[in-house]
N, C-alpha and C positions, 0 to 999 in steps of 0.2 A: 504494500500500500504506500509506503514512503517513497518508493521509486516512481509511482504514478504522480504523487504530489510534487516531487522534485521536477519531473518532466513538465508538468503543468506550469509550475513556477517559471522554469526556464523558457518555455514557449511564450508565456505572458510577457516576460522581460524582453524577449527578442521582438515580439510584435509591437510593443510600445516603442522600442528603439527604432524600428523601421518607420513607424508612423511619425515619430518626431523628426527623423531625417528627411522624410518626404515633405513634411509641412514647412521645414526651415527655409528652403529656397523661395517659397511663395511669400512668406512673411518678409524676407529680405528684399525681394523684388518690389513689394509694396512700399517699403521704407525708402528705397532708392528712387522711386518714380517721382516723388516730390510734387510740387504744384505745377499744373499745366501752364504752358506759355501761350499767350494769345497773339495770333498773327492776323493783321488786318491789311487788306489790299484788294487789287482788282485782278480778276481772273484773266490771264492772257492766253491760256491754252488749256484744253481738256483732252485727255487721252483716255480711250476706253474701247469697248467692243459694242457692236451692233449685231443683233441677230433676230430672226423671225421667231415668233412664239404665238401662242393662242391666248386670247383673253378669256374671261369667265363665261362668255357666250359661245366660245369655240371659234371666234373670228381671228384671222391672222392679224398680228400687230408687230411693229418694229420695237424691240426692246433695247434700251440703251443701258449699258453697265459701265459707269465711269471707273477708271483705275487710278487716275491722278489728276490734280489740278496744278497748273503753274500759276503762281500768284506774284504780282509785282507790287511791292510795298510802296509807301509814300516816299521812301528814301531811294527808290529805284532798284532795290534788291529783289532778285528773282528766287522764289522758294517753291520747290516741288513738294506738294502734299500728296503722299501715297494714301489711297483709300483702301480699306479692308472691309470685310463684312461687318466688323465691329464698329466701324466709324459711323457716327450718327449724322446723316445728311437728310434733313426733312424735305428740302426742296433742291432739285438739281440746279447747279450753277452753270452758266454759259459764259463764254468769253465776253468781257465787258462788265459783268456783274461784280459788285463789291461784296466781299465776304469777310467773315470773322471766323477764324479757325482756332481750335484748342489743340495744342500738340504737347507731347511729353518731352522730357529732356533728351530722350533717345530718338526723337523725331517721329514717333507714332502719332498719326492724326486721330484724335478722339472724336472731334465733331467739326462740322462745317455748316455755317448758317448764312443766309443772304442778309445783307444790310439794306434795309429799305431807306431810300433817300427821298 
């Protein structure tokens, strides 16, 4: 019986060690991400894909999937904003539109929104 108890205890300790090791990088990544930086400027280019798909009625439509926006800031700096499925883009931006984007220190685009003028 003591062998079974010892095995259970060892297995529990190893399980807790694995869980703590797996959760450590997540916590560390959250601490390093910091406060998002805000980028404001005018969209000068949009890169993406276009393909045919069906809408909810079964009719063919052209679907646009943006991959990146190139933004020109007020100082003339060109910044490329890579878009991912996690990036929040409530309304698609077109060249000439003014936008405000939130990006992490590592350059991941968190959100892009149009600035109404």
